[in-house]
VOMIPA-99756 format. One line per field, with one value per residue (C-alpha): residue number from 1; x, y, z; residue in one letter. Coordinates in nm, 3 decimals. Layout:
% VOMIPA-99756
nr <- [NUM;...]
east <- [X;...]
north <- [Y;...]
up <- [Z;...]
rest <- [A;...]
This chain:
% VOMIPA-99756
nr <- [1;2;3;4;5;6;7;8;9;10;11;12;13;14;15;16;17;18;19;20;21;22;23;24;25;26;27;28;29;30;31;32;33;34;35;36;37;38;39;40;41;42;43;44;45;46;47;48;49;50;51;52;53;54;55;56;57;58;59;60;61;62;63;64;65;66;67;68;69;70;71;72;73;74;75;76;77;78;79;80;81;82;83;84;85;86;87;88;89;90;91;92;93;94;95;96;97;98;99;100;101;102;103;104;105;106;107;108;109;110;111;112;113;114;115;116;117;118;119;120;121;122;123;124;125;126;127;128;129;130;131;132;133;134;135;136;137;138;139;140;141;142;143;144;145;146;147;148;149;150;151;152;153;154;155;156;157;158;159;160;161;162;163;164;165;166;167;168;169;170;171;172;173;174;175;176;177;178;179;180;181;182;183;184;185;186;187;188;189;190;191;192;193;194;195;196;197;198;199;200;201;202;203;204;205;206;207;208;209;210;211;212;213;214;215;216;217;218;219;220;221;222;223;224;225;226;227;228;229;230;231;232;233;234;235;236;237;238;239;240;241;242;243;244;245;246;247;248;249;250;251;252;253;254;255;256;257;258;259;260;261;262;263;264;265;266;267;268;269;270;271;272;273;274;275;276;277;278;279;280;281;282;283;284;285;286;287;288;289;290;291;292;293;294;295;296;297;298;299;300;301;302]
east <- [1.343;1.049;0.854;0.615;0.303;0.123;-0.245;-0.580;-0.697;-0.663;-0.492;-0.773;-0.757;-0.631;-0.300;-0.212;-0.292;-0.104;0.203;0.209;0.185;0.463;0.697;0.630;0.704;1.048;1.128;1.041;0.747;0.510;0.392;0.082;0.128;-0.203;-0.144;-0.409;-0.253;0.112;0.225;0.545;0.730;1.054;1.241;1.574;1.601;1.562;1.264;1.064;0.729;0.443;0.141;0.140;0.434;0.699;0.763;1.130;1.210;1.093;1.359;1.170;0.828;0.580;0.325;-0.002;-0.277;-0.388;-0.603;-0.715;-0.362;-0.367;-0.106;-0.063;0.023;0.264;0.441;0.452;0.606;0.871;0.931;1.017;1.267;1.417;1.463;1.674;1.406;1.397;1.072;0.954;0.815;0.968;0.782;0.807;0.674;0.384;0.300;0.283;0.084;-0.179;-0.289;-0.401;-0.336;0.020;0.062;-0.073;0.150;0.453;0.366;0.300;0.639;0.792;0.613;0.377;0.026;-0.242;-0.612;-0.698;-0.768;-0.849;-0.840;-1.132;-1.197;-1.520;-1.879;-1.819;-1.514;-1.712;-2.006;-1.779;-1.557;-1.766;-1.746;-1.367;-1.384;-1.640;-1.942;-2.066;-1.981;-1.689;-1.550;-1.511;-1.282;-1.173;-0.799;-0.772;-1.010;-1.003;-1.158;-1.359;-1.518;-1.555;-1.561;-1.866;-1.966;-2.125;-2.356;-2.590;-2.637;-2.827;-2.524;-2.310;-2.540;-2.498;-2.119;-2.116;-2.326;-2.151;-1.791;-1.672;-1.417;-1.296;-0.989;-0.857;-1.017;-1.182;-1.050;-1.254;-1.136;-1.222;-1.422;-1.263;-1.553;-1.578;-1.652;-1.337;-1.120;-0.911;-0.852;-0.533;-0.379;-0.003;0.181;0.544;0.788;1.148;1.146;1.001;0.653;0.538;0.190;-0.096;-0.470;-0.743;-1.049;-1.407;-1.663;-1.988;-2.289;-2.404;-2.087;-1.785;-1.541;-1.309;-1.210;-1.173;-1.335;-1.644;-1.676;-1.497;-1.370;-1.014;-0.834;-0.461;-0.316;-0.008;0.134;0.264;0.614;0.463;0.226;0.507;0.739;0.483;0.386;0.752;0.816;0.512;0.623;0.976;0.852;0.659;0.954;0.772;0.935;0.593;0.320;-0.011;-0.029;-0.370;-0.372;-0.643;-0.582;-0.842;-0.984;-0.696;-0.445;-0.334;-0.209;-0.306;-0.195;-0.499;-0.354;-0.048;-0.118;0.149;-0.035;-0.204;-0.422;-0.340;-0.625;-0.760;-0.413;-0.332;-0.671;-0.623;-0.264;-0.211;0.110;0.242;0.234;0.278;0.588;0.730;0.684;0.844;1.134;1.200;1.202;1.438;1.679;1.707;1.683;1.820;2.182;2.129;2.059;2.427;2.492;2.177;2.174;1.925;1.941;2.103]
north <- [-2.894;-3.018;-2.708;-2.757;-2.540;-2.531;-2.515;-2.660;-2.644;-2.909;-2.938;-2.757;-2.441;-2.173;-2.075;-2.437;-2.552;-2.265;-2.305;-2.678;-2.607;-2.347;-2.572;-2.869;-2.661;-2.583;-2.943;-2.914;-3.019;-2.895;-3.098;-2.977;-2.990;-3.009;-2.858;-3.084;-3.400;-3.331;-3.310;-3.183;-3.429;-3.468;-3.797;-3.847;-3.472;-3.406;-3.256;-3.497;-3.508;-3.751;-3.817;-3.727;-3.910;-3.749;-3.440;-3.527;-3.463;-3.100;-2.848;-2.527;-2.442;-2.168;-2.118;-2.026;-2.112;-1.749;-1.592;-1.932;-1.986;-2.095;-2.152;-2.519;-2.426;-2.156;-2.425;-2.649;-2.366;-2.318;-2.694;-2.692;-2.417;-2.624;-2.907;-2.676;-2.634;-2.270;-2.076;-1.835;-1.568;-1.623;-1.705;-1.359;-1.190;-1.434;-1.367;-0.995;-1.031;-1.269;-1.005;-0.684;-0.467;-0.599;-0.515;-0.161;-0.103;-0.214;0.004;0.304;0.262;0.269;0.602;0.447;0.593;0.357;0.412;0.579;0.268;0.162;-0.195;-0.265;-0.579;-0.503;-0.403;-0.057;-0.005;-0.084;0.130;0.429;0.392;0.587;0.900;0.884;0.924;1.202;0.978;0.728;0.565;0.352;0.022;-0.274;-0.568;-0.886;-0.890;-1.188;-1.220;-1.338;-1.227;-0.946;-1.169;-1.027;-0.668;-0.443;-0.080;0.056;0.347;0.365;0.238;-0.069;-0.167;-0.152;-0.407;-0.636;-0.591;-0.689;-0.995;-1.112;-0.998;-0.900;-1.147;-1.019;-1.246;-1.119;-0.776;-0.598;-0.317;0.000;0.231;0.568;0.512;0.632;0.727;0.524;0.828;0.934;0.668;0.399;0.053;-0.122;-0.464;-0.482;-0.813;-0.809;-1.097;-1.079;-0.703;-0.628;-0.531;-0.801;-0.665;-0.453;-0.435;-0.184;-0.318;-0.193;-0.275;-0.439;-0.211;-0.130;-0.261;-0.070;-0.364;-0.383;-0.748;-0.965;-1.263;-1.050;-0.868;-1.096;-0.781;-0.657;-0.419;-0.389;-0.088;0.107;0.229;0.578;0.603;0.693;0.395;0.160;0.298;0.272;-0.084;-0.193;-0.018;-0.187;-0.536;-0.466;-0.327;-0.647;-0.852;-1.043;-1.185;-1.250;-1.003;-0.867;-0.500;-0.331;0.044;0.307;0.633;0.885;1.187;1.399;1.150;1.040;0.680;0.458;0.098;-0.101;-0.450;-0.661;-1.027;-1.298;-1.552;-1.345;-1.506;-1.405;-1.529;-1.178;-1.040;-1.304;-1.238;-0.861;-0.852;-1.173;-1.221;-1.559;-1.471;-1.833;-1.853;-1.537;-1.690;-2.021;-1.841;-1.645;-1.964;-2.139;-1.847;-1.778;-2.121;-2.376;-2.262;-2.317;-2.688;-2.785;-2.605;-2.728;-2.720;-3.002;-3.251;-3.575]
up <- [-0.717;-0.516;-0.410;-0.119;-0.094;0.241;0.152;0.255;-0.109;-0.377;-0.714;-0.897;-0.684;-0.925;-0.757;-0.685;-1.037;-1.201;-0.980;-1.054;-1.428;-1.410;-1.213;-1.442;-1.752;-1.607;-1.513;-1.144;-0.933;-0.666;-0.366;-0.185;0.192;0.377;0.726;0.881;0.738;0.816;1.179;1.336;1.556;1.748;1.744;1.913;1.960;1.587;1.400;1.189;1.011;1.057;0.834;0.465;0.300;0.083;0.296;0.355;-0.012;-0.012;-0.115;-0.034;0.114;0.026;0.306;0.134;0.381;0.399;0.670;0.802;0.932;1.297;1.565;1.475;1.117;1.236;1.437;1.129;0.926;1.195;1.193;0.823;0.896;1.181;0.930;0.714;0.446;0.328;0.353;0.085;0.321;0.661;0.979;1.139;0.825;0.804;1.170;1.094;0.773;0.910;1.164;1.000;1.303;1.341;0.973;1.014;1.318;1.118;0.819;1.041;1.207;0.857;0.789;0.536;0.529;0.667;0.747;1.077;1.285;1.639;1.769;2.005;2.207;2.391;2.323;2.473;2.254;1.941;2.051;2.121;1.813;1.557;1.773;1.766;1.388;1.398;1.347;1.091;0.857;0.973;0.849;1.083;1.002;1.169;1.231;0.996;0.702;0.342;0.013;0.174;0.439;0.791;0.661;0.693;0.664;0.981;0.901;1.202;1.557;1.435;1.229;1.544;1.704;1.401;1.407;1.775;1.704;1.387;1.414;1.762;1.897;2.231;2.231;1.898;1.875;1.586;1.367;1.331;1.052;0.907;0.589;0.264;0.034;-0.286;-0.502;-0.684;-0.520;-0.688;-0.541;-0.655;-0.590;-0.650;-0.664;-0.557;-0.603;-0.490;-0.435;-0.779;-0.895;-1.137;-1.202;-1.074;-1.128;-1.058;-0.879;-0.879;-0.608;-0.715;-0.741;-0.388;-0.221;-0.091;-0.092;-0.392;-0.419;-0.728;-0.556;-0.488;-0.819;-1.067;-1.241;-1.275;-1.509;-1.567;-1.385;-1.482;-1.155;-1.092;-0.946;-0.608;-0.611;-0.708;-0.440;-0.160;-0.255;-0.254;0.077;0.231;0.129;0.252;0.585;0.654;0.524;0.251;-0.062;-0.218;-0.128;-0.244;-0.142;-0.146;-0.204;-0.206;-0.387;-0.271;-0.453;-0.319;-0.466;-0.121;-0.128;0.165;0.221;0.332;0.361;0.287;0.205;0.237;0.015;-0.255;-0.516;-0.872;-1.089;-1.144;-1.212;-1.472;-1.633;-1.635;-1.753;-1.947;-1.749;-1.633;-1.263;-1.157;-1.376;-1.213;-0.867;-0.967;-1.138;-0.818;-0.611;-0.854;-0.890;-0.517;-0.359;-0.606;-0.542;-0.168;-0.201;-0.214;0.115;0.290;0.670;0.702;0.981;0.856]
rest <- [X;X;X;X;X;X;X;X;X;X;X;X;X;X;X;X;X;X;X;X;X;X;X;X;X;X;X;X;X;X;X;X;X;X;X;X;X;X;X;X;X;X;X;X;X;X;X;X;X;X;X;X;X;X;X;X;X;X;X;X;X;X;X;X;X;X;X;X;X;X;X;X;X;X;X;X;X;X;X;X;X;X;X;X;X;X;X;X;X;X;X;X;X;X;X;X;X;X;X;X;X;X;X;X;X;X;X;X;X;X;X;X;X;X;X;X;X;X;X;X;X;X;X;X;X;X;X;X;X;X;X;X;X;X;X;X;X;X;X;X;X;X;X;X;X;X;X;X;X;X;X;X;X;X;X;X;X;X;X;X;X;X;X;X;X;X;X;X;X;X;X;X;X;X;X;X;X;X;X;X;X;X;X;X;X;X;X;X;X;X;X;X;X;X;X;X;X;X;X;X;X;X;X;X;X;X;X;X;X;X;X;X;X;X;X;X;X;X;X;X;X;X;X;X;X;X;X;X;X;X;X;X;X;X;X;X;X;X;X;X;X;X;X;X;X;X;X;X;X;X;X;X;X;X;X;X;X;X;X;X;X;X;X;X;X;X;X;X;X;X;X;X;X;X;X;X;X;X;X;X;X;X;X;X;X;X;X;X;X;X;X;X;X;X;X;X;X;X;X;X;X;X]
């Protein structure tokens, strides 16, 4: 199989490199699809691709552009689907996952616990938000962010002014959330592939930070999940409709489990480091097992 990965990163980026190694070891290959070098086109009423050569030979596509995903890339993802090329994580699920408030709405509708949140899109909304949660501190987040970027703790009025200056985007809105104190809490990243938990890690914020993210701290520890943690992570991925998902949980001092985020293109460098598992191999195996049998009945345009 020729597995396409939509990414703006190169061959040396950890997930790309590991997925290429895993595919090669199984006699298959990965083609990196740069979404700013491949363009969707229509010719004679049929979908086609322009730009980067070799796209016609793709058998399946994994969209992995992450939070930087824009409307043009969403259209490209849909275009691959129109060409009869299967997507690992479908377009509707990616649309949900790329916007954190859409994700929280979906999880809430599935009766999955999420942080108390309000979406504001004006200066007044952001100024008034802390009072809705009983005062400071609160967390503010962009609706789409990556690796802890665009997330800040607001502890006083001066911080609100900085959040307005640095983060407020009135077109897309800004999330304001009740802060879950770091004392006695556990931050967990769970990786799910094909409806199964393949690994989990506990994360610790850096000294003086409240954000638990491997890219910020460089530290991860293997986590053995409780049955409740496993169940909630699986339900969250299923609610959003993702085959491959990184589900972020917080377990507070009262042992309440809250889903903070569901990521459609999770990195796995920290998880491989913490667990010693071949996460890339698990992803490739899922793609091969599910999609290789579909090639003979492909619905591609001739």
